C-alpha positions in Angstrom: -86.2 -42.8 -69.5 -84.1 -40.4 -71.2 -81.1 -41.3 -72.8 -77.9 -40.2 -70.4 -76.1 -36.9 -72.2 -72.7 -37.5 -72.6 -70.0 -34.8 -73.0 -70.0 -34.9 -76.7 -73.2 -34.0 -77.1 -73.0 -30.8 -74.9 -69.6 -29.8 -77.1 -72.0 -30.0 -80.3 -74.6 -28.2 -78.6 -72.2 -25.2 -76.9 -70.9 -24.7 -80.6 -74.1 -25.1 -82.5 -76.5 -22.9 -80.8 -74.3 -20.1 -80.9 -72.9 -20.2 -84.5 -76.1 -19.4 -86.4 -76.7 -19.0 -89.7 -75.0 -15.2 -90.0 -77.4 -12.4 -90.3 -78.0 -8.4 -89.8 -75.9 -6.6 -87.0 -78.8 -5.9 -85.2 -80.8 -9.4 -85.3 -76.9 -10.8 -84.5 -76.6 -8.6 -81.3 -80.8 -9.5 -80.1 -79.8 -13.2 -80.6 -76.8 -13.1 -78.6 -78.3 -11.0 -75.7 -75.1 -9.6 -74.9 -71.7 -8.8 -76.5 -68.5 -8.1 -74.6 -66.4 -5.3 -75.6 -62.6 -5.3 -74.6 -60.5 -2.0 -76.9 -57.6 -3.9 -77.3 -56.8 -4.2 -80.7 -55.2 -7.5 -82.5 -55.6 -7.3 -85.0 -59.5 -6.1 -83.9 -61.6 -5.6 -81.4 -62.9 -8.3 -79.4 -66.3 -7.6 -80.2 -65.8 -7.4 -84.3 -64.3 -10.4 -83.5 -67.4 -12.1 -82.1 -69.4 -10.4 -84.4 -67.7 -11.6 -87.6 -68.7 -15.3 -87.3 -72.2 -14.2 -86.5 -73.3 -11.3 -89.4 -73.2 -11.4 -92.8 -70.7 -9.6 -94.9 -69.1 -7.6 -91.2 -66.2 -5.8 -91.8 -63.6 -4.7 -88.5 -65.2 -1.2 -87.2 -69.1 -2.5 -88.7 -70.5 -2.1 -85.1 -69.1 0.9 -84.3 -70.0 3.0 -87.1 -73.7 2.1 -86.9 -73.9 2.2 -83.5 -76.1 5.4 -83.8 -78.5 4.0 -86.0 -79.4 0.8 -83.7 -81.7 0.3 -80.6 -78.9 -0.7 -78.4 -77.0 0.7 -75.7 -73.4 0.1 -74.5 -73.9 -0.8 -70.8 -72.4 -2.8 -67.5 -74.1 -5.9 -67.7 -72.1 -9.3 -66.8 -69.1 -7.2 -68.2 -69.3 -4.1 -69.9 -71.0 -4.3 -73.6 -73.6 -3.6 -76.3 -77.0 -4.6 -75.8 -80.6 -4.4 -76.4 -81.7 -1.4 -75.6 -84.6 -2.4 -74.4 -82.5 -5.1 -72.0 -80.8 -2.0 -70.3 -83.3 -0.3 -69.4 -84.2 -3.2 -67.3 -81.3 -2.3 -65.4 -82.0 1.3 -64.6 -82.4 3.6 -62.6 -79.2 2.4 -60.8 -79.1 3.2 -57.5 -76.1 2.7 -55.1 -77.1 2.0 -51.6 -74.1 0.8 -49.6 -72.8 4.2 -47.8 -69.5 4.3 -49.4 -70.4 4.3 -52.9 -72.4 7.2 -52.1 -71.2 10.7 -53.7 -70.6 13.8 -51.3 -71.5 16.5 -52.1 -68.7 18.3 -53.5 -69.3 15.4 -56.6 -72.8 15.3 -56.7 -72.4 19.0 -58.0 -69.9 18.2 -60.7 -71.9 15.6 -61.6 -75.1 18.1 -61.6 -73.3 20.5 -63.4 -72.0 18.3 -65.9 -75.2 16.4 -66.5 -76.5 20.0 -67.6 -73.5 20.9 -69.8 -74.4 17.6 -72.2 -77.8 18.3 -71.8 -77.1 22.0 -73.8 -74.9 20.6 -76.0 -76.7 17.1 -76.9 -73.8 15.3 -77.5 -70.2 15.3 -75.8 -66.7 14.9 -76.1 -65.1 14.2 -72.8 -62.3 16.7 -74.1 -65.2 19.4 -74.3 -66.5 19.0 -70.4 -62.8 19.0 -69.4 -62.0 21.8 -71.4 -65.6 23.6 -69.6 -65.0 22.8 -66.3 -61.1 21.8 -65.6 -61.2 18.9 -63.4 -57.8 18.2 -62.8 -56.5 14.6 -62.9 -57.6 11.9 -60.9 -55.6 8.0 -60.1 -56.5 5.7 -62.3 -57.5 1.6 -61.3 -53.8 1.2 -62.6 -52.6 3.4 -60.5 -51.5 6.0 -62.8 -53.0 9.5 -63.4 -55.9 10.3 -66.2 -58.2 13.3 -66.8 -61.1 13.6 -63.6 -63.5 14.8 -65.8 -62.9 11.5 -67.7 -63.4 9.0 -64.5 -66.7 11.5 -63.6 -68.2 10.9 -67.1 -67.2 7.2 -66.3 -69.3 7.0 -63.3 -72.4 8.9 -64.2 -72.5 6.7 -67.2 -72.6 3.5 -65.2 -74.6 5.1 -62.8 -77.4 6.1 -65.7 -77.0 9.6 -65.8 -75.9 9.4 -69.1 -75.6 6.8 -72.4 -73.0 6.7 -74.9 -74.5 8.1 -78.3 -71.3 7.2 -80.4 -68.0 6.8 -80.5 -65.2 8.6 -82.6 -62.0 7.2 -83.0 -62.9 4.5 -79.8 -63.7 7.3 -77.2 -67.0 7.2 -76.3 -69.1 10.4 -76.7 -72.0 11.1 -73.8 -75.5 12.3 -73.6 -78.1 12.5 -71.4 -80.1 9.4 -70.7 -83.4 10.3 -69.9 -84.6 9.3 -66.4 -87.6 6.6 -66.1 -89.3 5.3 -62.8 -87.7 1.7 -61.5 -89.5 -1.8 -62.5 -92.4 -2.3 -60.7 -91.8 -5.9 -60.2 -87.8 -6.5 -59.5 -87.7 -10.1 -59.3 -89.3 -10.0 -62.7 -86.5 -8.4 -64.3 -84.4 -9.9 -62.4 -86.1 -13.5 -64.0 -85.3 -11.5 -67.7 -81.7 -10.6 -66.9 -80.6 -14.2 -65.7 -82.5 -15.2 -68.9 -80.2 -13.3 -71.5 -77.2 -14.6 -69.5 -78.0 -18.4 -70.1 -79.0 -17.6 -73.7 -75.8 -16.2 -74.4 -73.3 -19.1 -72.2 -75.4 -22.3 -72.1 -75.0 -25.3 -71.3 -73.5 -23.5 -68.2 -72.3 -25.6 -65.3 -73.8 -25.2 -61.8 -70.7 -22.9 -60.7 -70.4 -20.3 -63.7 -74.4 -20.2 -63.2 -73.7 -19.0 -59.8 -70.5 -16.6 -60.6 -73.2 -14.7 -62.9 -75.4 -14.5 -60.9 -73.3 -12.7 -58.6 -71.8 -10.8 -61.3 -75.2 -9.9 -62.5 -75.0 -7.2 -59.4 -72.8 -4.9 -61.5 -75.5 -4.1 -63.5 -77.8 -4.2 -60.7 -76.2 -3.0 -57.6 -79.9 -2.0 -56.2 -80.8 -5.9 -56.8 -77.5 -7.2 -54.9 -79.2 -8.3 -51.9 -81.8 -10.5 -54.4 -78.7 -12.9 -55.8 -79.8 -16.1 -54.1 -83.2 -15.5 -54.6 -82.6 -14.7 -58.5 -80.5 -17.9 -58.7 -82.7 -20.6 -57.1 -85.4 -19.1 -59.4 -83.4 -19.7 -62.2 -82.3 -23.4 -61.2 -85.9 -24.5 -60.8 -87.0 -23.0 -64.7 -83.6 -24.3 -66.8 -83.6 -27.7 -67.9 -80.6 -29.4 -66.0 -78.4 -32.8 -65.9 -75.7 -34.3 -64.0 -72.8 -35.4 -65.9 -69.5 -36.7 -64.2 -70.2 -35.2 -60.8 -71.2 -31.4 -62.5 -74.8 -30.0 -63.2 -75.3 -28.4 -66.3 -78.3 -26.1 -66.8 -79.5 -24.5 -70.4 -82.9 -23.3 -71.5 -85.6 -25.7 -71.2 -87.2 -25.4 -74.4 -83.2 -26.4 -75.9 -82.2 -29.9 -76.0 -79.0 -30.3 -76.2 -78.8 -34.0 -77.8 -81.0 -33.0 -80.9 -79.1 -35.1 -83.8 -78.8 -30.9 -85.2 -75.9 -29.7 -83.2 -73.9 -32.5 -84.3 -74.1 -31.4 -87.8 -73.6 -28.0 -87.4 -71.1 -28.2 -85.2 -68.7 -31.1 -87.0 -68.7 -29.2 -90.8 -65.5 -28.7 -92.1 -65.0 -25.4 -91.1 -61.7 -23.4 -89.0 -62.7 -20.2 -86.7 -60.4 -18.3 -84.7 -62.3 -17.1 -82.1 -62.3 -13.8 -79.7 -61.2 -14.4 -76.2 -64.5 -13.8 -75.5 -66.5 -15.4 -77.4 -69.6 -17.1 -76.3 -68.0 -20.5 -76.8 -64.7 -20.2 -74.9 -65.7 -17.8 -72.5 -66.0 -19.5 -69.8 -62.5 -20.9 -69.0 -63.9 -23.6 -66.5 -66.3 -24.8 -69.0 -63.7 -25.0 -71.8 -61.6 -27.1 -70.0 -64.4 -29.6 -69.3 -65.1 -29.8 -73.0 -62.0 -29.4 -75.1 -59.2 -31.0 -72.1 -56.8 -28.1 -72.0 -56.4 -25.0 -70.2 -57.1 -21.7 -72.4 -56.0 -18.5 -70.7 -56.1 -14.9 -71.9 -52.9 -13.6 -71.4 -52.3 -9.6 -72.7 -52.4 -8.9 -69.5 -49.8 -11.5 -68.3 -46.1 -10.1 -68.3 -44.2 -11.7 -71.8 -42.1 -13.8 -70.3 -44.6 -15.6 -68.3 -47.3 -16.1 -71.4 -47.6 -19.3 -72.8 -49.7 -19.0 -76.1 -49.4 -15.2 -76.2 -50.6 -11.7 -75.7 -54.1 -12.3 -77.8 -54.0 -16.0 -78.6 -57.3 -16.7 -80.7 -58.6 -20.0 -79.9 -59.0 -21.9 -83.1 -61.8 -24.3 -83.3 -61.6 -26.6 -86.4 -65.6 -29.2 -86.4 -66.3 -29.2 -83.1 -62.8 -29.6 -81.3 -60.6 -26.1 -80.4 -57.3 -27.8 -81.3 -54.9 -24.3 -80.6 -54.6 -21.2 -80.6 -53.9 -18.0 -82.8 -51.6 -14.8 -82.6 -52.8 -12.0 -85.4 -50.6 -9.1 -86.7 -50.2 -7.0 -89.9 -46.9 -6.6 -91.6 -47.0 -4.3 -94.9 -51.0 -5.1 -95.2 -50.8 -8.2 -95.0 -52.2 -10.5 -92.3 -49.6 -12.8 -90.4 -50.8 -15.8 -88.3 -48.6 -17.8 -85.9 -50.6 -20.9 -84.8 -49.8 -23.2 -82.2 -51.4 -26.5 -81.6 -52.4 -28.4 -78.2 -51.4 -31.9 -80.4 -48.0 -29.7 -81.5 -48.8 -30.4 -84.8 -51.7 -29.2 -86.8 -54.6 -31.6 -87.3 -53.4 -34.3 -90.2 -56.7 -34.2 -92.1 -56.7 -33.4 -95.6 -59.4 -30.7 -95.5 -58.0 -28.6 -92.0 -55.4 -27.0 -94.3 -57.9 -25.3 -96.9 -60.3 -24.5 -94.3 -57.8 -22.6 -92.5 -57.0 -20.7 -95.7 -60.1 -19.9 -96.5 -61.1 -18.5 -92.5 -57.4 -16.3 -93.0 -58.8 -15.2 -96.5 -62.7 -14.4 -94.6 -60.3 -12.2 -91.9 -58.6 -10.5 -94.5 -61.5 -9.5 -95.8 -63.0 -8.6 -92.7 -60.3 -6.5 -91.8 -60.0 -4.8 -95.3 -56.4 -5.7 -96.5 
């Protein structure tokens, strides 16, 4: 009979399986399966902060600079981010099946005209599209005003008419996405996509697994009705265990109790993690594994923030012991750190390990 699984083993497993030996950028994205993107830079974008732990010699902006040469796409998955092109292809062509998602004839004509323009140019900047068509202004998601052309390009990107060719100064430049036939077996495609999700975020509490299966509908709205069957198949093929009343799931070929996870997770290393790093992304799992609540507060009114605008969870060995808010002053990295226990760990090797992490961050930022 297998020995009961303990929470510390799950914690070691959660840390060790994603903090693999740093490799190339292409291999890291392939191994992660998906890298969530966020536009806030504090002091770097979330995708860069995630990749710096997993790519040898990584510098802020490397993903944007090297993107055109990599076999990856920016796309909508369970969130928006970067993923191997073969994975993105499983989600296309996206078709809008609900009546409220259908474009009226005038909107479809606009999209057809823009697509022809982009095809003619090869790669188009949003301001070129706006100058050509003068679509005017429109209300955006936040209630403000933005160029209607930008909104149309976003919608065409989501529907798979366009792909991101590259970025300039953080702005997406678009190229036409070549049409492709739908997957011959939608269930098989959904299973592969669910496996990407699980491989990224395991070990997963059952509630999070269900939430992610539902949120996968963002990437494949044409198959939203297959969510329950997809989730049932995933639960059937994944390994799982019940711990303290919670069912946990992970890939069937992995062993959370393996001793090597503890060796990796308990190394004398400090890491400041992106708010969307796979180690801390699932806030419910975070509370179960580390016993305190971490929240992303960039969009929280300043007077209500508890830990800061862009607080980065601070991982020491296998424990998330605090957080850091980072900034630059006169070209020097400034770090304001807070600790769950009210003070830094007393271990003599913590302070030099923290200094090493701040030096790595300075090098990553090119300071």
